[in-house]
N, C-alpha and C positions, 0 to 999 in steps of 0.2 A: 504493500500499502504505500510506501515512501512518505508514512508520515500523514497521509490523506484521512481526513475523518469519514468514518460511518458510520451509523447507528440506526437500529432497529427502532421504529414508531409503533403505534395503533394503525396507520394506514400503508405502512409498508416499509420502508428503508430513504435514506436522505446519507446525501453524500455530499460533501465539497473538500475545495482543495486544502494543502499547509498551508494557515494564515500566514507564518511568516514568511511564505514567498513574496506578497502582499508587501508586508508590511519591512521586510529587509529591499525591495525594491525602492519601496517610496521617503526609506530612510537616504541610500543612494547617492538619488535624486536629489535628494533637500528640499522634498516636499512635504517634509511632516508639518504637518495643521496648515498646509495652503487651502486657498478656497476650490473647492473638486465644479468640475463640468460635468455636463450632461452628457457626454458621448465621449469614447475612448480616442476619436479622431477628428481631424478634419484634413477633407483636400485640399493642397496647396495649388497656388494658384501659378499660370504660366509667368505672373511676372516675378514670381520669390524663387522658382526654378531656374531661373535668366540669372537672377541676380545671386546665386547662391555659390558657396566653396566648403575648399572642402575645411575638415575640422585637422588642426596640430595633432602632427606626431605623438605629441603629451597626452591629449587627448581622447588618440582614438583607443584604446588598448581599455578603459572607463567603459567609453561607450557600446563596446562590445558585449563585456563582462554584464553590463545593465540587460542590453538589450536580449540576450540571452540565456535572462531571466524571466526576464518577461514573455519568449518563448516558449519555457518549461511550464509558466502556469497557465498561458493558452490552451492548456489539454486539459485543462478543467476551468476552464472560461470563457464560451462559446461568444460569449458578448465584447470579448474583447481580440480574435484572432484575427480578426485581418488584419486590424490597430497592430500587433504584437509582429504578423507575416510582412508589414511594410517598412519596419521601424529594421527587421532582418535583412531587409534584400540589401540595406547598402553599410550591412557589416565590412566589406572589404575594402571600400572608400568611404568614409560616415562621414556627412557634412552638417552645416547650422543649420538646414531645412529639414532634416531628420534627427534634430537633438532637439529639436523643437516640438516635433513630434512625437521623441520618445518621453519629455518631460508631459506633454500631455496625458501619455496615458499613466503617468505618474500622480496627477492631478486625478482623474477620470478613480482612479483605483482611490484616492485618499476619501471619496465619498461615494464610492461602490468596493470595497473591500472583501465584504462574504459576498459570494453566489452559491446557492442552497440546489442540487438535486433533489428533484421525489421522486419516487418508484413505486408509486402506490400499486396497490395489489391490483393484477386486470388479471382477463384472459384475451391473450392473440393471437389469430391464423396467419397476419399476412407480414410484411416487412415490406412497407415504406422506408423510400430515398427517395428526398427534393433538390432540385439541381436551381441553381441559377449560376450566373456568367455578368460579368463588369465588361461590355464592350473594349478594348483600349483604352481602358483607362488608368493607365500611365500616361504622363506628360512627358515623360522621358524617352521612354523605347516602346511606347503606345500597342506594349502587351496587354491581353485581357487575364482578369483574374475569373480562378471556375471555385464557388461553395457550394458546398449541400449539407445535409445530413441526413443520416438516420435512422427512423425509428422502428419501434418498436410495439404498439400500440400508440400508449400516452407516454413513451420512453426515449429519451433521448440515448440513442447508444453510439454514437460516432457523428464529429463535425469535422469542415474543413475547411480549408482558404488558402488556394493555392496560387501560383501567377501561369498562365500556360505560357506555354514554349514555344511554338510557333505563333509568328506574328500574324490575327485571323482578319479577312478584309474585309470581313461585313461581320453582320451581328448573329446573322443564320449561322454562320461559322461558327465563332464562339461558343454557342451556344449548343451546339453542334458536340465540340468539347468537351464542352461541361456535362451533356447526358452521357457521355461516352465513359468518363470517369466515374457520375453516381451510379452507373448499369455495371458497371464492375468490381465496385463498394458491392454492393446491393447482393449480386450473384456469389460474390465471396461471400460473404455475411447467412447464401441459404445455405453454402456448402460445408460450413462451421455446423451449423444449425442441423445440418442431416447425417454431421459424425455425431453427434448428443443424441441422435436418433428422433431430431421433430421436422419433419419434411412440410415446409411452410413456404406461399405463392411471395413474388415481389414483385411490386407496383415502381415506375420512377414517375417522377411529374417533374413536369419544366413547364415555364410558361412562352415559351418559345414557339409559333406557330410555323414558323419556317424548319425549326428542328422536326416537327412532327412531320413533318413532309419529306425531310430528307433520310428518318429513319423508315419509313410508310412504303419506300420504292425502293427498287434493286440498280445498283451502281451506280453514280454520280450524276447522271444526266447531264445538263450544263454546267455545273461544277467545274472544275480543274485545279482547283488549292488546295482539295480535304487529303489528307493523307490516309492513302487505301488502306491502310495497319489498322484504320480505327469503323471501316467497313463491316466490321464481325457485327455490329451492333444492329445492321438488315435482315442477318440472316437469323436473328436471334427473335426479334420482334416479330417476323414471315414464322417464326417455327412457337410460336408466343410461351416464346420462356420466360416471359414478364411481359407486364403490359407496362407500357406510354400513356401517361395520360398528359391531361392539359390541366394547368390553373393557372388562375390571372396573378397576372405580376404585380398588383398593390397586394396580394396577400399569399404571395408567396415565404413560406418562415426562413429559405435560404438569401435572401436577403442579407440577413442578418455578416454574411459569412462574404459580401463581396463588394462593398463596397462603405466608405462612412455615411451613416443615417444621418439626418439631418435634425433630430432631436432626439431627447431624453425620452420622451412617452412612445415614438418610435420603436426604443431601442428594447424598451422594460415590455410593450405588445407583444413583440418576437420573443422574449427571453419566455413571457409567459405559456408563450403558444407551444414551448419547446418542456411544458412542466419543471422551469426554473425560478425560483425568486430571490429578490435580494432582501438582506437582513444586516440587522443593526447588530452593532456587539461582535464576540469574539467564541467561537463556539467551547464548549466547557470541556474541559480537560484537556483541548490543544498546547501544545507544547510550545513553551514561551521564545521572543526572541532573544538573544542575547545581548548588552547592554554595549556593545562593542562601538567605537567613534567607528563612523565612517565619512570623516570630516574630508579626507586625503581626495576621494569618491566627489563629494559635491563642488569641491573648490575645481575640478577640473572638469567637473561637466557646467559649470557657471553658464547662464547665460542673460540674456538683458531681460528686465522683469517684462511680463508681457499684459499687464493691468498699470494699469494709473487711477490713482484718485484724485478727487478735488472735495473742499470741506464746503459745505452746503448747510446753512442755516446751523453755522455750531454742530456741525458732525460730520463724518468723512464718510465720503459713500464711490463706489467705484465712479469712472469717468470714459466717455467714450466719443470719439472724432465723429463732431457735425459742423457738417459744412467752413471746415479749419480752423474749427476751435473746439476746444474741450467741454462737455456737456455735461450734467449729473447724470447714471443711471443707478438703477436699484438693482437690491444686493440677488440673488437665486434664493428663494423659499423652496418649502417644498411641493415635490406636484400633487399629492394630496389635500392640500389644502386651500384652502380661499385665502388671500394675500389680509381679508379685514376680519380674521380670524385666530391672526398670529399677536401672542402676546405684545413683541416687541415691535409692532407697528411704522410706529415711528425711527427705527433707527433701522431699517428695511428696505422700506418706501419713502421717497424724497418728494416734497411737495415743493407744487407750485409755489409761486413768490409774486408777486405783482414787481416792474421795475419801479423803485420811485424816478420821476421823471425832473430833470432838473427846470425850477422855475424861470430861470434866467433867459434859457434857450427857444423857451417854448414863447410864439407869438400870438398872443390871445387878442391882438386887435382885428378889430375888424376890417374885410376889402370894400371898395370903396360898391360896390353889389349890394352886402349886405345895408352898409347906410342909406343908400340910395334906398331900398327896400324898406326900411326901417320909417323914412322920413316920407312916402308916399304913403307908407300905409296910417300913420299919424294926421296929416295933412287932406288924404280923400281929395287929390286932384284926377283930371282927367288924362289920359294916355290915348292917343290918336294913331293910329297902326294903316298905312295905305300900300298897297302893294299888286300888284296886276299881273292874272293870271293866263296864260296861253295855251287851248286846245286844239288841238290837232287832231283834226278827223279823216280819214283816208275808205276813199270808198267804190268800190269796184263795180264796174261796167263794162260788162263782153268784152273782157281780158284789157281795159285799160284802166287805172288807178288817177281817182281823183282826190287833191288833198288841200285841205279847206282848212284855213288858222282864223282862227276867234281871241279875240284880247276882251279880257274883261277887267275890270279897274272894282276890286273889293275894298268897302274900307269899314273899318272896327274900330268899335270906341270901346275902351275898358275905363268901368271907373272903379279904380283903386280905391281900394277901400271898401266897398259894396260886393264884391266878387260879381259881378251882373254883364252881359255880351250883349250892344245891340249893332243892332246893321244895319247903316243907310243903305 
């Protein structure tokens, strides 16, 4: 078990990772007590990648050590497998952008240190494997990412997030490689269950319509770039060795393993589908982390602060840049509690404050039109308005156009102070 935690409950079995791994990773990064984030990673922009540079030699070794620990922890943490895979891709030549991504993993674990698998008592007769792919998601290499999860009933048995070897020229091709990977995993697990005396059917799920078509035909058709070594799946589908089924993209649980998700709610909803849940505290009986100093690693992995703070109404709040200047922002709060129900509302959520206007710079003198209007209202004088209106009429007579212009004189008299209009 390698110090992993497993315990029997009234509903079944619970399982979680060794808590010391996340605690040591947070300590090595110097993120203890830092403000947590809702997702383990965000996608770097093209501008950030263009301005990226390699870490110095003395900082590369600590980076590799912490990244390897994150990769080890990700085997028991499906919520951070994609983020851990991304930071490990650059272990040969770590960069500043990769270090920022590693720091974000540490901040995420600071607020999500504990994830528990729940294996409730159940009866299952089929093996279900979900597949998803992020086509050309890497802005550096344009390689795609395959992700998936193997489910036995409600139980999560295996999950993965891997970078594809060949560079796919279309999303359908990338999704096809992802389904080949998922089918291999599912058929391998089926063979293992047969060795244990359990004969089970396999279902593979994908959200790609193109992949459904490729797997249903025989041969490449018009496709020319797909590896022929992957076409065995067509024969398996034709022989009904397993079922290949379609699922909607927004409901695919494998989405958790292929890309950085937009928010914490999306992460938690997909984790819940896998019968896992976040918990606070620490598992009873879990081994304690030694009180060893990690200062050298913290100093070597030091990066510029990612957050800014500003004083507002005598309190300190996070600051965000808006139209070239920093403005106040609210703190993160519990996702399952409305903001107005927090006891420390005044400290978490800044209040809008009206700006004090300078009376010296404010021009309160009325303009000439206002002065004239006030005078007319008080005196009740008569103002005459003359205007000339031209009316043009065009008549069509057996193919000939006749145009007549008429001029009218309209005179209107407005009695100021009475609000009446008379026509002469």
